[in-house]
DSSP file (Angstrom, degrees, kcal/mol; ACC not computed):
  #  RESIDUE AA STRUCTURE BP1 BP2  ACC     N-H-->O    O-->H-N    N-H-->O    O-->H-N    TCO  KAPPA ALPHA  PHI   PSI    X-CA   Y-CA   Z-CA
    1    1 A M     >        0   0    0      0, 0.0     4,-2.4     0, 0.0     5,-0.2   0.000 360.0 360.0 360.0 118.0  101.1  104.7  123.7
    2    2 A R  H  >  +     0   0    0      1,-0.2     4,-2.9     2,-0.2     5,-0.2   0.861 360.0  57.6 -60.5 -38.3  103.9  102.2  124.1
    3    3 A V  H  > S+     0   0    0      1,-0.2     4,-2.1     2,-0.2    -1,-0.2   0.934 111.4  41.0 -61.3 -46.7  101.6   99.2  124.2
    4    4 A L  H  > S+     0   0    0      2,-0.2     4,-2.6     1,-0.2    -1,-0.2   0.886 114.2  52.5 -70.5 -37.7  100.1   99.9  120.8
    5    5 A T  H  X S+     0   0    0     -4,-2.4     4,-2.3     2,-0.2    -2,-0.2   0.924 110.9  47.7 -62.7 -43.6  103.4  100.9  119.3
    6    6 A D  H  X S+     0   0    0     -4,-2.9     4,-2.3     1,-0.2    -2,-0.2   0.900 111.4  51.0 -62.0 -40.5  104.9   97.6  120.5
    7    7 A D  H  X S+     0   0    0     -4,-2.1     4,-2.7    -5,-0.2    -2,-0.2   0.896 107.6  53.1 -64.8 -39.8  101.9   95.8  119.1
    8    8 A H  H  X S+     0   0    0     -4,-2.6     4,-2.8     1,-0.2    -2,-0.2   0.933 109.3  49.3 -59.2 -45.6  102.4   97.6  115.7
    9    9 A E  H  X S+     0   0    0     -4,-2.3     4,-2.3     1,-0.2    -2,-0.2   0.903 111.3  49.2 -61.3 -41.4  106.1   96.5  115.7
   10   10 A S  H  X S+     0   0    0     -4,-2.3     4,-2.1     2,-0.2    -1,-0.2   0.920 112.4  47.4 -63.8 -44.7  105.0   92.9  116.4
   11   11 A L  H  X S+     0   0    0     -4,-2.7     4,-2.5     1,-0.2    -2,-0.2   0.905 111.3  51.5 -63.1 -42.0  102.4   92.9  113.7
   12   12 A N  H  X S+     0   0    0     -4,-2.8     4,-2.3     2,-0.2    -2,-0.2   0.908 109.8  48.9 -63.3 -42.0  104.9   94.4  111.2
   13   13 A K  H  X S+     0   0    0     -4,-2.3     4,-2.3     2,-0.2    -1,-0.2   0.912 112.3  48.7 -62.9 -42.6  107.5   91.7  112.0
   14   14 A L  H  X S+     0   0    0     -4,-2.1     4,-2.5     2,-0.2    -2,-0.2   0.901 110.6  50.5 -64.8 -41.0  104.9   89.0  111.5
   15   15 A L  H  X S+     0   0    0     -4,-2.5     4,-2.5     2,-0.2    -1,-0.2   0.895 110.0  50.5 -65.0 -39.8  103.7   90.5  108.2
   16   16 A L  H  X S+     0   0    0     -4,-2.3     4,-1.8     2,-0.2    -2,-0.2   0.919 110.7  48.9 -62.9 -43.2  107.3   90.7  107.0
   17   17 A E  H  X S+     0   0    0     -4,-2.3     4,-1.9     1,-0.2    -2,-0.2   0.913 110.5  51.6 -61.9 -42.5  107.8   87.0  107.9
   18   18 A L  H  X S+     0   0    0     -4,-2.5     4,-2.2     1,-0.2    -2,-0.2   0.923 107.9  51.6 -58.6 -45.6  104.5   86.1  106.1
   19   19 A M  H  X S+     0   0    0     -4,-2.5     4,-2.5     1,-0.2    -1,-0.2   0.845 105.4  56.3 -64.3 -33.3  105.7   87.9  103.0
   20   20 A V  H  X S+     0   0    0     -4,-1.8     4,-1.4     1,-0.2    -1,-0.2   0.937 110.9  43.1 -61.9 -46.2  109.0   86.0  103.0
   21   21 A F  H  <>S+     0   0    0     -4,-1.9     5,-2.4     2,-0.2     9,-0.2   0.823 111.5  54.8 -72.4 -29.7  107.1   82.7  103.0
   22   22 A V  H ><5S+     0   0    0     -4,-2.2     3,-1.7     1,-0.2    89,-0.3   0.937 107.4  50.1 -64.2 -46.1  104.7   84.0  100.4
   23   23 A R  H 3<5S+     0   0    0     -4,-2.5    -2,-0.2     1,-0.3    -1,-0.2   0.808 108.8  52.5 -62.9 -28.9  107.6   84.9   98.1
   24   24 A R  T 3<5S-     0   0    0     -4,-1.4    -1,-0.3    -5,-0.2    -2,-0.2   0.494 112.0-124.8 -81.4  -3.8  109.0   81.3   98.7
   25   25 A S  T < 5 +     0   0    0     -3,-1.7     2,-1.4    -4,-0.2    -3,-0.2   0.796  61.5 147.1  60.2  30.4  105.6   80.0   97.6
   26   26 A D     >< +     0   0    0     -5,-2.4     4,-2.5     1,-0.2    -1,-0.2  -0.680  16.5 169.3 -91.6  80.2  105.4   78.1  100.9
   27   27 A F  H  >  +     0   0    0     -2,-1.4     4,-2.1    82,-0.3    -1,-0.2   0.750  66.2  59.4 -75.2 -21.9  101.6   78.4  101.1
   28   28 A R  H  > S+     0   0    0      2,-0.2     4,-1.7    -3,-0.2    -1,-0.2   0.967 114.7  35.9 -66.4 -50.4  101.1   76.0  103.9
   29   29 A W  H  > S+     0   0    0      2,-0.2     4,-2.6     1,-0.2     5,-0.2   0.872 115.5  57.1 -70.2 -34.9  103.3   78.0  106.3
   30   30 A S  H  X S+     0   0    0     -4,-2.5     4,-2.8    -9,-0.2    -1,-0.2   0.907 105.9  50.6 -59.0 -41.9  102.1   81.2  104.7
   31   31 A F  H  X S+     0   0    0     -4,-2.1     4,-2.4     2,-0.2    -1,-0.2   0.906 109.6  50.0 -64.8 -40.7   98.6   80.2  105.6
   32   32 A E  H  X S+     0   0    0     -4,-1.7     4,-2.2     2,-0.2    -2,-0.2   0.929 113.8  45.2 -62.1 -45.5   99.6   79.5  109.2
   33   33 A L  H  X S+     0   0    0     -4,-2.6     4,-2.9     2,-0.2    -2,-0.2   0.883 111.5  52.9 -66.4 -38.2  101.3   82.9  109.5
   34   34 A L  H  X S+     0   0    0     -4,-2.8     4,-2.8    -5,-0.2    -1,-0.2   0.915 108.8  50.1 -62.7 -42.2   98.4   84.6  107.8
   35   35 A D  H  X S+     0   0    0     -4,-2.4     4,-2.1     2,-0.2    -2,-0.2   0.923 112.6  46.5 -61.2 -44.8   96.0   83.0  110.4
   36   36 A L  H  X S+     0   0    0     -4,-2.2     4,-2.6     2,-0.2     5,-0.2   0.916 112.7  50.0 -63.5 -43.6   98.2   84.1  113.2
   37   37 A F  H  X S+     0   0    0     -4,-2.9     4,-2.8     1,-0.2     5,-0.2   0.929 110.4  49.9 -60.7 -46.4   98.5   87.7  111.8
   38   38 A C  H  X S+     0   0    0     -4,-2.8     4,-2.3     1,-0.2    -1,-0.2   0.902 111.7  49.0 -59.4 -42.2   94.7   87.9  111.4
   39   39 A T  H  X S+     0   0    0     -4,-2.1     4,-2.0     2,-0.2    -2,-0.2   0.938 113.4  45.1 -64.4 -47.8   94.2   86.8  114.9
   40   40 A Q  H  X S+     0   0    0     -4,-2.6     4,-2.2     1,-0.2    -2,-0.2   0.886 113.3  50.5 -65.7 -37.7   96.7   89.3  116.4
   41   41 A L  H  X S+     0   0    0     -4,-2.8     4,-3.0    -5,-0.2     5,-0.2   0.898 108.1  53.2 -66.2 -39.2   95.3   92.1  114.2
   42   42 A A  H  X S+     0   0    0     -4,-2.3     4,-2.2    -5,-0.2    -2,-0.2   0.906 109.9  47.8 -61.8 -41.6   91.8   91.3  115.4
   43   43 A V  H  X S+     0   0    0     -4,-2.0     4,-2.0     2,-0.2    -1,-0.2   0.913 113.0  49.1 -64.5 -42.2   92.9   91.5  119.0
   44   44 A H  H  X S+     0   0    0     -4,-2.2     4,-1.9     2,-0.2    -2,-0.2   0.930 111.0  49.0 -62.6 -47.1   94.7   94.8  118.3
   45   45 A I  H  X S+     0   0    0     -4,-3.0     4,-2.8     1,-0.2     5,-0.2   0.903 109.1  53.4 -60.6 -41.5   91.7   96.3  116.5
   46   46 A R  H  X S+     0   0    0     -4,-2.2     4,-2.9     1,-0.2     5,-0.4   0.905 105.6  53.6 -61.4 -41.1   89.4   95.3  119.4
   47   47 A A  H  X>S+     0   0    0     -4,-2.0     4,-2.0     1,-0.2     5,-1.5   0.894 111.5  46.0 -61.3 -39.3   91.7   97.1  121.9
   48   48 A E  I  <>S+     0   0    0     -4,-1.9     5,-2.8     3,-0.2    -2,-0.2   0.943 116.8  43.3 -66.9 -47.1   91.4  100.2  119.8
   49   49 A N  I  <5S+     0   0    0     -4,-2.8    -2,-0.2     1,-0.2    -1,-0.2   0.849 122.5  37.2 -69.1 -34.6   87.7  100.0  119.4
   50   50 A V  I  <5S+     0   0    0     -4,-2.9    -1,-0.2    -5,-0.2    -3,-0.2   0.817 135.5  10.7 -87.4 -33.0   86.9   99.0  123.0
   51   51 A C  I  X5S+     0   0    0     -4,-2.0     4,-1.9    -5,-0.4    -3,-0.2   0.833 123.1  42.5-112.6 -61.3   89.5  101.2  124.8
   52   52 A L  I  ><S+     0   0    0     -5,-1.5     4,-1.9     1,-0.2     5,-0.2   0.951 114.2  43.7 -64.0 -56.5   91.4  103.8  122.8
   53   53 A F  H  ><S+     0   0    0     -5,-2.8     4,-2.8     1,-0.2     5,-0.2   0.924 115.8  46.5 -61.5 -47.3   88.6  105.4  120.7
   54   54 A P  H  > S+     0   0    0      0, 0.0     4,-2.1     0, 0.0    -1,-0.2   0.895 109.0  56.3 -62.3 -37.4   86.0  105.6  123.5
   55   55 A A  H  < S+     0   0    0     -4,-1.9     4,-0.3     1,-0.2    -2,-0.2   0.913 114.2  39.3 -60.5 -41.5   88.5  107.1  126.0
   56   56 A I  H >< S+     0   0    0     -4,-1.9     3,-1.5    -5,-0.2    -1,-0.2   0.948 116.4  48.6 -72.3 -49.2   89.3  109.9  123.6
   57   57 A L  H 3< S+     0   0    0     -4,-2.8    -2,-0.2     1,-0.3    -1,-0.2   0.736 110.1  53.2 -67.4 -21.8   85.8  110.5  122.3
   58   58 A N  T 3< S+     0   0    0     -4,-2.1    -1,-0.3    -5,-0.2    -2,-0.2   0.470  83.7 109.6 -91.5  -1.9   84.4  110.6  125.9
   59   59 A A  S <  S-     0   0    0     -3,-1.5     5,-0.1    -4,-0.3    86,-0.1  -0.435  86.3 -88.6 -70.2 148.0   86.9  113.2  127.1
   60   60 A P    >>  -     0   0    0      0, 0.0     3,-1.5     0, 0.0     4,-0.6  -0.305  34.3-124.2 -58.3 139.1   85.4  116.6  127.8
   61   61 A N  H >> S+     0   0    0      1,-0.3     4,-1.2     2,-0.2     3,-1.1   0.823 106.0  63.8 -56.4 -36.2   85.3  118.9  124.7
   62   62 A N  H 3> S+     0   0    0      1,-0.3     4,-2.5     2,-0.2    -1,-0.3   0.780  92.6  64.5 -63.8 -24.4   87.3  121.7  126.3
   63   63 A R  H <> S+     0   0    0     -3,-1.5     4,-1.9     2,-0.2    -1,-0.3   0.834  98.1  54.6 -67.2 -31.1   90.3  119.4  126.7
   64   64 A F  H <X>S+     0   0    0     -3,-1.1     5,-3.2    -4,-0.6     4,-0.6   0.944 111.0  43.7 -67.4 -47.0   90.7  119.2  123.0
   65   65 A T  H ><5S+     0   0    0     -4,-1.2     3,-1.2     1,-0.2    -2,-0.2   0.931 113.3  51.8 -62.0 -45.7   90.8  122.9  122.6
   66   66 A D  H 3<5S+     0   0    0     -4,-2.5    -1,-0.2     1,-0.3    -2,-0.2   0.841 112.4  46.4 -59.9 -33.9   93.1  123.3  125.5
   67   67 A A  H 3<5S-     0   0    0     -4,-1.9    -1,-0.3    -5,-0.2    -2,-0.2   0.474 119.0-110.3 -89.1  -2.8   95.5  120.6  124.0
   68   68 A G  T <<5S+     0   0    0     -3,-1.2     2,-0.4    -4,-0.6    -3,-0.2   0.738  72.4 135.5  82.1  23.3   95.3  122.2  120.5
   69   69 A F      < -     0   0    0     -5,-3.2     2,-0.7    -6,-0.2    -1,-0.3  -0.865  55.0-133.3-106.6 140.1   93.3  119.5  118.9
   70   70 A E     >  -     0   0    0     -2,-0.4     4,-2.3     1,-0.2     5,-0.2  -0.827  15.7-152.9 -87.6 113.5   90.4  120.1  116.5
   71   71 A L  H  > S+     0   0    0     -2,-0.7     4,-2.7     1,-0.2     5,-0.2   0.878  92.6  53.2 -58.6 -41.3   87.8  117.7  117.8
   72   72 A T  H  > S+     0   0    0      1,-0.2     4,-2.1     2,-0.2    -1,-0.2   0.914 110.6  46.9 -61.9 -42.8   86.1  117.4  114.4
   73   73 A A  H  > S+     0   0    0      2,-0.2     4,-2.2     1,-0.2    -1,-0.2   0.884 112.3  50.2 -67.0 -38.2   89.4  116.4  112.7
   74   74 A L  H  X S+     0   0    0     -4,-2.3     4,-2.3     2,-0.2    -2,-0.2   0.908 109.7  50.3 -67.6 -41.3   90.2  113.9  115.4
   75   75 A K  H  X S+     0   0    0     -4,-2.7     4,-2.4     1,-0.2    -2,-0.2   0.902 110.1  51.2 -61.2 -39.8   86.8  112.3  115.1
   76   76 A A  H  X S+     0   0    0     -4,-2.1     4,-2.4     2,-0.2    -2,-0.2   0.894 108.6  51.3 -64.1 -40.0   87.3  112.1  111.3
   77   77 A A  H  X S+     0   0    0     -4,-2.2     4,-2.4     2,-0.2    -2,-0.2   0.912 110.4  48.8 -63.0 -42.4   90.7  110.4  111.9
   78   78 A I  H  X S+     0   0    0     -4,-2.3     4,-2.3     2,-0.2    -2,-0.2   0.907 111.0  49.8 -64.7 -41.9   89.1  107.9  114.2
   79   79 A E  H  X S+     0   0    0     -4,-2.4     4,-2.3     2,-0.2    -1,-0.2   0.895 110.0  51.3 -63.7 -38.8   86.4  107.2  111.7
   80   80 A R  H  X S+     0   0    0     -4,-2.4     4,-2.7     2,-0.2    -2,-0.2   0.926 109.2  50.4 -62.6 -43.9   89.0  106.7  109.0
   81   81 A L  H  X S+     0   0    0     -4,-2.4     4,-2.1     1,-0.2    -2,-0.2   0.903 110.0  50.3 -61.3 -41.0   90.9  104.3  111.2
   82   82 A K  H  X S+     0   0    0     -4,-2.3     4,-1.6     2,-0.2    -1,-0.2   0.915 110.9  48.7 -63.3 -42.3   87.6  102.3  111.8
   83   83 A L  H  X S+     0   0    0     -4,-2.3     4,-2.2     1,-0.2    -2,-0.2   0.913 110.1  51.8 -62.5 -42.4   87.0  102.2  108.1
   84   84 A E  H  X S+     0   0    0     -4,-2.7     4,-3.1     1,-0.2     5,-0.2   0.846 102.7  59.5 -64.3 -33.4   90.6  101.0  107.5
   85   85 A H  H  X S+     0   0    0     -4,-2.1     4,-2.3     1,-0.2    -1,-0.2   0.936 107.9  46.3 -57.0 -44.7   90.0   98.2  110.1
   86   86 A N  H  X S+     0   0    0     -4,-1.6     4,-2.5     2,-0.2    -2,-0.2   0.912 113.0  48.3 -64.6 -43.1   87.2   97.0  107.9
   87   87 A I  H  X S+     0   0    0     -4,-2.2     4,-2.7     2,-0.2     5,-0.2   0.929 111.8  49.4 -64.8 -45.2   89.3   97.2  104.7
   88   88 A L  H  X S+     0   0    0     -4,-3.1     4,-2.4     1,-0.2     5,-0.2   0.927 111.8  49.1 -58.7 -45.2   92.3   95.4  106.3
   89   89 A T  H  X S+     0   0    0     -4,-2.3     4,-2.3    -5,-0.2    -1,-0.2   0.911 111.5  48.9 -61.7 -43.6   90.0   92.7  107.5
   90   90 A E  H  X S+     0   0    0     -4,-2.5     4,-2.3     2,-0.2    -2,-0.2   0.916 111.8  48.5 -64.0 -43.5   88.4   92.3  104.1
   91   91 A E  H  X S+     0   0    0     -4,-2.7     4,-2.4     1,-0.2    -2,-0.2   0.900 112.5  48.5 -64.0 -40.2   91.8   92.1  102.3
   92   92 A L  H  X S+     0   0    0     -4,-2.4     4,-2.5    -5,-0.2    -1,-0.2   0.890 110.6  50.4 -68.0 -38.6   93.1   89.6  104.8
   93   93 A M  H  X S+     0   0    0     -4,-2.3     4,-2.6     2,-0.2    -2,-0.2   0.901 110.1  51.5 -64.3 -39.4   90.0   87.4  104.4
   94   94 A K  H  X S+     0   0    0     -4,-2.3     4,-2.4     2,-0.2    -2,-0.2   0.936 110.8  47.2 -61.5 -47.2   90.4   87.6  100.6
   95   95 A A  H  X S+     0   0    0     -4,-2.4     4,-2.5     1,-0.2    -2,-0.2   0.900 112.0  50.8 -61.6 -41.1   94.0   86.5  100.9
   96   96 A A  H  X S+     0   0    0     -4,-2.5     4,-2.7     2,-0.2    -1,-0.2   0.909 109.7  49.9 -64.2 -42.5   93.0   83.6  103.3
   97   97 A R  H  X S+     0   0    0     -4,-2.6     4,-2.5     2,-0.2    -2,-0.2   0.924 111.7  48.6 -60.8 -44.1   90.3   82.4  100.9
   98   98 A L  H  X S+     0   0    0     -4,-2.4     4,-2.2     2,-0.2    -2,-0.2   0.912 113.5  46.3 -64.1 -42.5   92.7   82.4   98.0
   99   99 A M  H  X S+     0   0    0     -4,-2.5     4,-2.5     2,-0.2    -2,-0.2   0.911 112.3  50.3 -66.2 -41.5   95.4   80.5  100.0
  100  100 A R  H  X S+     0   0    0     -4,-2.7     4,-2.1     1,-0.2    -2,-0.2   0.920 110.8  49.5 -62.6 -43.1   92.8   78.0  101.2
  101  101 A Q  H  X S+     0   0    0     -4,-2.5     4,-2.3     1,-0.2    -1,-0.2   0.909 110.6  50.6 -61.6 -42.2   91.6   77.5   97.7
  102  102 A L  H  X S+     0   0    0     -4,-2.2     4,-2.8     1,-0.2     7,-0.2   0.917 109.3  50.2 -62.8 -43.7   95.1   76.9   96.5
  103  103 A M  H  < S+     0   0    0     -4,-2.5    -1,-0.2     1,-0.2    -2,-0.2   0.878 113.7  46.2 -63.1 -36.7   95.8   74.4   99.2
  104  104 A N  H  < S+     0   0    0     -4,-2.1    -1,-0.2    -5,-0.2    -2,-0.2   0.844 118.5  41.5 -73.3 -33.3   92.7   72.5   98.3
  105  105 A D  H  < S+     0   0    0     -4,-2.3     2,-0.3     1,-0.3    -2,-0.2   0.868 128.1   6.1 -83.5 -38.6   93.3   72.6   94.6
  106  106 A N    ><  -     0   0    0     -4,-2.8     3,-1.4    -5,-0.2    -1,-0.3  -0.842  48.1-161.4-158.1 109.0   97.0   71.9   94.3
  107  107 A E  T 3  S+     0   0    0     -2,-0.3   -79,-0.1     1,-0.3   -80,-0.1   0.805  99.5  41.5 -59.7 -31.5   99.5   70.9   97.0
  108  108 A N  T 3  S+     0   0    0      2,-0.0    -1,-0.3    -5,-0.0    -5,-0.1   0.230  91.6 118.4-104.8  14.2  102.4   72.0   94.8
  109  109 A G    <   -     0   0    0     -3,-1.4     2,-0.3    -7,-0.2   -82,-0.3  -0.039  60.5-114.8 -73.9 178.8  101.0   75.1   93.3
  110  110 A E        -     0   0    0    -84,-0.1     2,-0.1   -83,-0.1    -1,-0.1  -0.837  34.1 -95.8-113.3 153.7  102.3   78.7   93.7
  111  111 A L        -     0   0    0     -2,-0.3   -12,-0.1   -89,-0.3     2,-0.0  -0.451  48.4-115.6 -65.8 139.4  100.6   81.6   95.3
  112  112 A T     >  -     0   0    0     -2,-0.1     4,-2.0     1,-0.1     3,-0.3  -0.316  15.0-115.8 -76.4 158.9   98.7   83.6   92.8
  113  113 A D  H  > S+     0   0    0      1,-0.2     4,-3.0     2,-0.2     5,-0.2   0.853 117.2  60.3 -58.6 -34.6   99.5   87.2   91.9
  114  114 A E  H  > S+     0   0    0      2,-0.2     4,-2.1     1,-0.2    -1,-0.2   0.894 104.6  47.8 -62.7 -39.8   96.1   88.1   93.4
  115  115 A T  H  > S+     0   0    0     -3,-0.3     4,-2.3     2,-0.2    -2,-0.2   0.934 113.4  47.2 -65.0 -46.5   97.1   86.8   96.8
  116  116 A V  H  X S+     0   0    0     -4,-2.0     4,-2.4     1,-0.2    -2,-0.2   0.912 112.6  49.8 -62.3 -43.2  100.4   88.6   96.7
  117  117 A K  H  X S+     0   0    0     -4,-3.0     4,-2.4     2,-0.2    -1,-0.2   0.892 109.5  51.9 -63.3 -39.6   98.7   91.8   95.6
  118  118 A S  H  X S+     0   0    0     -4,-2.1     4,-1.8    -5,-0.2    -2,-0.2   0.920 112.5  44.6 -63.4 -44.2   96.2   91.5   98.5
  119  119 A L  H  X S+     0   0    0     -4,-2.3     4,-2.3     2,-0.2    -2,-0.2   0.865 111.9  52.7 -69.7 -35.5   98.9   91.1  101.1
  120  120 A A  H  X S+     0   0    0     -4,-2.4     4,-2.3     2,-0.2    -2,-0.2   0.901 107.8  51.8 -65.1 -40.0  100.9   93.9   99.6
  121  121 A A  H  X S+     0   0    0     -4,-2.4     4,-2.6     1,-0.2     5,-0.2   0.892 109.1  51.0 -62.4 -39.1   97.8   96.1   99.8
  122  122 A V  H  X S+     0   0    0     -4,-1.8     4,-2.9     2,-0.2     5,-0.2   0.928 109.3  50.5 -62.0 -46.1   97.5   95.2  103.5
  123  123 A A  H  X S+     0   0    0     -4,-2.3     4,-1.9     2,-0.2    -2,-0.2   0.911 113.3  44.9 -61.1 -43.5  101.1   96.0  104.1
  124  124 A I  H  X S+     0   0    0     -4,-2.3     4,-2.0     2,-0.2     5,-0.2   0.946 116.8  44.1 -66.9 -48.8  100.8   99.5  102.5
  125  125 A L  H  X S+     0   0    0     -4,-2.6     4,-2.8     1,-0.2    -2,-0.2   0.893 111.5  54.3 -64.4 -39.0   97.5  100.3  104.2
  126  126 A L  H  X S+     0   0    0     -4,-2.9     4,-2.8    -5,-0.2     5,-0.2   0.905 107.4  50.2 -62.5 -41.7   98.7   99.0  107.6
  127  127 A A  H  X S+     0   0    0     -4,-1.9     4,-1.9    -5,-0.2    -1,-0.2   0.930 114.4  43.8 -62.6 -45.6  101.8  101.3  107.5
  128  128 A E  H  X S+     0   0    0     -4,-2.0     4,-2.2     2,-0.2    -2,-0.2   0.898 114.1  51.7 -64.8 -40.9   99.7  104.3  106.7
  129  129 A H  H  X S+     0   0    0     -4,-2.8     4,-2.6     1,-0.2    -2,-0.2   0.927 109.9  47.4 -62.3 -48.3   97.1  103.3  109.3
  130  130 A Q  H  X S+     0   0    0     -4,-2.8     4,-2.6     1,-0.2     5,-0.3   0.881 110.4  52.9 -63.9 -38.0   99.7  102.9  112.0
  131  131 A E  H  X S+     0   0    0     -4,-1.9     4,-2.6    -5,-0.2     5,-0.3   0.932 112.2  44.4 -64.2 -45.8  101.3  106.2  111.2
  132  132 A L  H  X>S+     0   0    0     -4,-2.2     4,-2.7     2,-0.2     5,-0.9   0.919 113.9  50.8 -63.3 -44.1   98.0  108.1  111.5
  133  133 A E  I  <>S+     0   0    0     -4,-2.6     5,-3.0    -5,-0.2     6,-0.4   0.929 116.3  39.5 -60.5 -46.9   97.1  106.2  114.6
  134  134 A E  I  <>S+     0   0    0     -4,-2.6     5,-0.6     3,-0.2    -2,-0.2   0.901 120.1  45.0 -71.6 -40.4  100.3  107.0  116.4
  135  135 A R  I  <5S+     0   0    0     -4,-2.6    -2,-0.2    -5,-0.3    -3,-0.2   0.899 131.0  14.2 -71.8 -41.8  100.6  110.6  115.1
  136  136 A E  I  X5S+     0   0    0     -4,-2.7     4,-2.1    -5,-0.3    -3,-0.2   0.907 129.4  34.7-100.4 -59.5   97.1  111.7  115.7
  137  137 A V  I  ><S+     0   0    0     -5,-0.9     4,-2.2     2,-0.2    -3,-0.2   0.931 121.0  42.0 -75.3 -47.8   95.0  109.5  117.9
  138  138 A C  I  ><S+     0   0    0     -5,-3.0     4,-1.9     1,-0.2    -1,-0.2   0.890 115.6  52.0 -67.2 -36.8   97.6  108.2  120.4
  139  139 A Q  H  ><S+     0   0    0     -5,-0.6     4,-1.7    -6,-0.4    -2,-0.2   0.908 108.6  51.0 -63.8 -41.1   99.1  111.7  120.6
  140  140 A A  H  X S+     0   0    0     -4,-2.1     4,-3.2     1,-0.2     5,-0.4   0.907 106.7  54.5 -62.2 -41.3   95.7  113.1  121.4
  141  141 A A  H  X S+     0   0    0     -4,-2.2     4,-1.7     1,-0.2    -1,-0.2   0.912 108.0  49.9 -59.6 -42.0   95.2  110.5  124.1
  142  142 A K  H  < S+     0   0    0     -4,-1.9    -1,-0.2     1,-0.2    -2,-0.2   0.869 120.7  34.6 -63.1 -36.5   98.4  111.7  125.8
  143  143 A L  H  < S+     0   0    0     -4,-1.7    -2,-0.2    -5,-0.1    -1,-0.2   0.761 120.8  44.0 -93.6 -26.5   97.4  115.3  125.7
  144  144 A V  H  < S+     0   0    0     -4,-3.2     2,-0.2    -5,-0.2    -3,-0.2   0.827 102.8  68.3 -90.2 -34.9   93.7  115.2  126.2
  145  145 A L  S  < S-     0   0    0     -4,-1.7   -89,-0.0    -5,-0.4   -90,-0.0  -0.597  86.0-118.3 -85.8 146.7   93.5  112.7  129.0
  146  146 A D     >  -     0   0    0     -2,-0.2     4,-2.8     1,-0.1     5,-0.3  -0.388  38.3 -97.1 -75.0 165.5   94.8  113.5  132.4
  147  147 A P  H  > S+     0   0    0      0, 0.0     4,-2.2     0, 0.0     5,-0.2   0.849 124.3  48.7 -55.5 -39.0   97.7  111.4  133.7
  148  148 A A  H  > S+     0   0    0      2,-0.2     4,-2.1     1,-0.2     5,-0.2   0.920 113.3  47.0 -68.0 -42.2   95.5  109.1  135.8
  149  149 A E  H  > S+     0   0    0      2,-0.2     4,-2.3     1,-0.2    -1,-0.2   0.905 112.4  50.4 -64.3 -41.1   93.0  108.6  132.9
  150  150 A F  H  X S+     0   0    0     -4,-2.8     4,-2.7     2,-0.2    -2,-0.2   0.906 109.3  51.0 -64.7 -41.1   95.9  107.9  130.5
  151  151 A A  H  X S+     0   0    0     -4,-2.2     4,-2.2    -5,-0.3    -1,-0.2   0.911 110.9  48.7 -62.3 -42.3   97.4  105.3  132.9
  152  152 A L  H  X S+     0   0    0     -4,-2.1     4,-2.5     2,-0.2    -2,-0.2   0.888 110.8  51.4 -64.1 -38.8   94.1  103.5  133.1
  153  153 A L  H  X S+     0   0    0     -4,-2.3     4,-2.8     2,-0.2     5,-0.2   0.937 108.9  50.0 -63.3 -46.4   93.8  103.6  129.3
  154  154 A E  H  X S+     0   0    0     -4,-2.7     4,-2.4     1,-0.2    -2,-0.2   0.905 111.7  48.8 -59.3 -41.3   97.2  102.1  128.9
  155  155 A E  H  X S+     0   0    0     -4,-2.2     4,-2.4     2,-0.2    -1,-0.2   0.921 112.2  48.3 -64.0 -43.6   96.3   99.3  131.4
  156  156 A A  H  X S+     0   0    0     -4,-2.5     4,-2.4     2,-0.2    -2,-0.2   0.912 112.6  47.9 -64.0 -43.1   93.1   98.6  129.6
  157  157 A V  H  X S+     0   0    0     -4,-2.8     4,-2.8     2,-0.2    -1,-0.2   0.912 110.7  52.1 -64.2 -42.2   94.8   98.5  126.2
  158  158 A A  H  X S+     0   0    0     -4,-2.4     4,-0.9    -5,-0.2    -2,-0.2   0.919 110.1  48.8 -60.2 -43.7   97.5   96.2  127.6
  159  159 A R  H >< S+     0   0    0     -4,-2.4     3,-0.6     1,-0.2     4,-0.2   0.934 113.8  46.7 -61.0 -45.4   94.8   93.8  129.0
  160  160 A E  H >< S+     0   0    0     -4,-2.4     3,-1.3     1,-0.2    -2,-0.2   0.902 109.7  52.0 -65.4 -41.6   93.0   93.8  125.7
  161  161 A T  H 3< S+     0   0    0     -4,-2.8    -1,-0.2     1,-0.3    -2,-0.2   0.654 108.2  53.2 -73.9 -12.2   96.1   93.2  123.5
  162  162 A H  T << S+     0   0    0     -4,-0.9    -1,-0.3    -3,-0.6    -2,-0.2   0.371  84.8 111.6-101.0   4.7   97.1   90.2  125.7
  163  163 A K    <   -     0   0    0     -3,-1.3  -120,-0.1    -4,-0.2    -3,-0.0  -0.476  65.4-129.1 -75.5 148.8   93.8   88.4  125.4
  164  164 A R    >>  -     0   0    0     -2,-0.1     3,-2.1     1,-0.1     4,-0.6  -0.601  30.8-103.6 -88.8 158.8   93.6   85.2  123.4
  165  165 A P  G >4 S+     0   0    0      0, 0.0     3,-1.3     0, 0.0     4,-0.3   0.851 121.9  57.5 -53.1 -37.5   90.9   84.9  120.8
  166  166 A E  G 34 S+     0   0    0      1,-0.3     3,-0.4     2,-0.1     4,-0.1   0.699 102.5  56.5 -68.7 -16.1   88.8   82.7  123.0
  167  167 A D  G X4 S+     0   0    0     -3,-2.1     3,-1.9     1,-0.2    -1,-0.3   0.591  82.6  87.9 -85.5 -11.5   88.8   85.5  125.6
  168  168 A L  T << S+     0   0    0     -3,-1.3    -1,-0.2    -4,-0.6    -2,-0.1   0.672  73.3  68.1 -68.9 -17.4   87.3   88.0  123.2
  169  169 A H  T 3  S+     0   0    0     -3,-0.4    -1,-0.3    -4,-0.3    -2,-0.1   0.675  84.7  94.7 -74.4 -14.4   83.7   87.2  124.0
  170  170 A E    <         0   0    0     -3,-1.9    -3,-0.0     1,-0.2     0, 0.0  -0.324 360.0 360.0 -74.1 161.3   84.2   88.6  127.5
  171  171 A N              0   0    0     -2,-0.0    -1,-0.2     0, 0.0    -2,-0.1   0.349 360.0 360.0  88.4 360.0   83.3   92.3  128.4
């Protein structure tokens, strides 16, 4: 799905920019970028949970067999992605807490190793997560859904990924 792939690229660029400012120990700007990254990731995760996963899981079972997908394995992949969403969110919240504490304690301080490790863990997990999502789940959507269903899914995902945080209470 081009929309999610584009979103992955956008998130990756933002995370790289964040890591540059973390390495410079510019924690004020790092915190701003982290906040933006968390917001964009939350919108992305919501699009997957609200649109992508249900569209696949609600497809008739025979389509999976016809497309050469093992439904049980695909369900396991989706559950893994959901679990990773939680882990990513927890790691980002941890990094945000550490940065906020640092800003409150010492304007001229340096980012702690714990903060850097937390963000590095996010980067590694995010790369693995995106690869699984694109290789398994998005590929399944292309093959299991008929062209009209896939087009509707792409439109729904596009709408969700372009929402602002204040719009998320809708639906």
